[in-house]
N, C-alpha and C positions, 0 to 999 in steps of 0.2 A: 192576330186581330190588329188593325191600324191605329186602336186606343184599347190598350187591355187595362186600362186604370177610369177609362170613360166612368162618371157618375160618382165616381171617390170623391173625398175630399182627403186630402193629406196636409198635418200640420209638421212643420219643421224648427224643431228647436237650434239655436244657435245659429241662425239661417242666414246671417248678414254676409259671411263670407267662408274661404274655404271650403273643408268640406260640407258645410251645413247648405251653400249657397248653390256649390255642385249636385247635392240631395235633391233640393227643390228644384233645380233643372232637371235632373232625369225623371223624376216624377213627374213634372208638366207635360216631357216630349213625350210620355206614355199616356197622357190624357187627363190624369188628375188635375183638379181644382188645389190649389195650393196656396198654404196658409205660413208665412215666413214670420217665426217672433223668434226675439231677440232683445239686448238690452239698450243697443245703438240705431236710434229711429233712420237716422239719416243713410247709414250702411244696408237697413231692411226697403226702405222706398227702393233707393238704388238697383239692388240684386231684384225687387219685385217688378221695375219696370223693365230689365234686362228680362226678366221672363215672360211676361205680357202674361195674356190670356184669361186674365182675371187674376193675378196673384195679388195678393194685398199681404200688407205688413202690420202685425200688431207686436207694441213693445210689452214687454216684460220681461222682471227676473227671474228665474226658473226656482230660486232660492227662499222666493215670498208667496205663499200659496193663496193670497187672498189678488195681488197682480194674477199669477197663474188661472184662476176663475172668472177673472173679469175681462183677460184677453183671448180665451175660448170661447167666452159668450160671445167677443165681436167675432171672431173665424164662424163661428156657430150662423149669426144672422145674415153671415155675407153667402158661405157653402153650404150650408147643413149639418147634420152632425158630420162626428171626425171619424172616419173609417181607417186612418193610416194616420200611425203616430211615431215619430221619429225624433229619439230624444237623442239630442246631436250635441246640443251644450255643453262646454267641460272647458276645463282651466288648468292648467298644466305647472307648478311650482315645485322647485329642486334644492331641495337642502342635505346637509348631512343628516341623519338621527339626531344625533346631539344636538342641531341647530331649527331642529322640526316642532318647533313652540305648539301652544294648544290651539293658538288662532290657526296658524297655518292646517295644522290635522283638520279643522270642523269646515276649513273655506273648502279646503279639498273635497271633504264627502257632503259636506252639502252641495255644492256645485255638482260634479261627478255622478252623486248616485242620488241623493236624496232631492235632488231637481226631478231626477227621472220619477222619483216615485209619484211628486205632487202632478206632475204630468199624467202619470198612468189613472190615478186617481181620479184628475177631471176627466179624463177621454172614455176610461171602462166602463161609465153607465149605460152609454148609449150602445157602447159594443155589446154587452150583454143582452141589450132589449133587442137591437136586430141579430144576433147570433154572428157575428161578422167582427171581423176587426185582424189589424195587422200592427207588432208595435215593433218597431227595430230598432233596438241600443246603440250607436255607437258607444263602444270601449273602447280598447285598445289592446295590442299586447302586451301592456304593463298590467293588462287583465288577467292573462293569462301566466306571465312568468314575472320574477324578481328585473329590478335595474337598481344600481347603488345609487344614493340620493334620489332616491324618490318615492322614500316610503310611505307618505300619505297620499299621493295619488296611486301607488301602486292599490296600497288598502283600498281607495275608492274604487277604482277600476276592475279590482275581485270584486268588491262587493255590488257591483253594479252588472258582472258574470253571473253572480252566484242569484240575485234578485230574476235576473232573465232565465233560467234557469227553472227556479223554484215557481216562478209565474205560468210559465209554459206547463207545467206537468198539472196547473191550476186548471187552467183556460183552454185544455187541449179538447177538452167534449162539446166546448161553447163553439168551436170553429173559430176561436183566436188563439193567433200565432205568434210570440214570443222567443226572437231570436237577438242578437248580436253580431255586431260586425266587429272586429278589432285590428284598427290600423298599425302596421309601422308606423317610422318616422314619414311623413306625408308633406310634400309642398306645401306648406300653407305657414298660415302669417307665426303658429305658434311653434313651427319648425324654428325659423327665421329669429324669431325672440330667443328660442333654446342656443343655437348656434348664437349669438350675442351675448347670453349670459355665461357658455363656456368661455369665449373669450376676456368676458370681462374679469373674471375669476381665478382663471391660471395662465392669461398672458400668449395662451394659443392665437394663431393665426384664426382667423375664422374660415380661412379653407382647408386647414385644419381641424377645427374641430366639425365644418360638414362632414369632412371625410370620414371622422371616428364614428357620426352618424349611421353615415351610407354603408360603412363596413359590414355593419349589424345585417344587412339585408343581401343574404348569398347573387341576388342580382345586382348587387353593388350599384344600388341607386336608389331616391326616394321614390315612396308610391305617391300616384297622381291622386287627386283629388276623384277625378271623373272614375277613376278604377274604386272606391269605394262605394260613389254613388250607385256604378251600376250593379254590384253586389246588393247593396239595398234596394234597390229598384225592382232586381230579381227576386228577393223575398216579398214584395209586396205585389207582385203580379202574378197572375193565374196559373198554375203549375208548380209551383209552390207551398202548395196546402199539406205536405205531410212532413216541412220542414220546419220545426219547431223546437226551443229549448238551446240551439244551438249557436257556438261561439265563434263565431268565420276570420278567421286570420286572413288579410288581407295587404299579404308584410312578404312577397318574395321569396317565401319560404323562411318566415326567419323564424317562426314558431312552428315546430313541427306533431 
């Protein structure tokens, strides 16, 4: 099929840059009508313009259910009901557990787990009515294993993987699949920020800090955003109907 996602509406959160922008591009290339959601309207507009094909930007904070409802309604007005929901919005902050205060803990949960909950709640009724839906949550290898100095982030991503597995079982009879992809360290602004943070806190050079992250990947490299996007696209395309409840590492063999 030249356009396997023709007549499907995909909404991607955190779509202004990095993995989210790559996912939106990949789904549009498969024929989907794409809505890009995020907090930075300028980035979203630029990403939508690069994609073309009628892609639109809708600004919202995933931690605010009222904003999500309003943004989803704007997306529906342009492209109809949402068939493919990609929960990619996320935030990573690191700190020793002793320095992880309640505000940091709550922020990681709200952005990385509760935000996906709000978006699923907004999209699911129409999927149930249609008897079709594809939900892909972009988690992390931090949702499959632990990393020092990332307790709050790991807990939030584990929560997202748990939500994925529970909801997949609940929705399996309704032709709605729910999966997670779990990237390792990926060549995005978030990793650049992590490298700079390591440099500031430890005095190590940024090259050494990046080398330490790359060393976790048996392929000895950062994952490319397009590789994560390809995995998401496959889970949304015809032929992956039997894949549900899975947490797929995209990490060069880091998590086996």
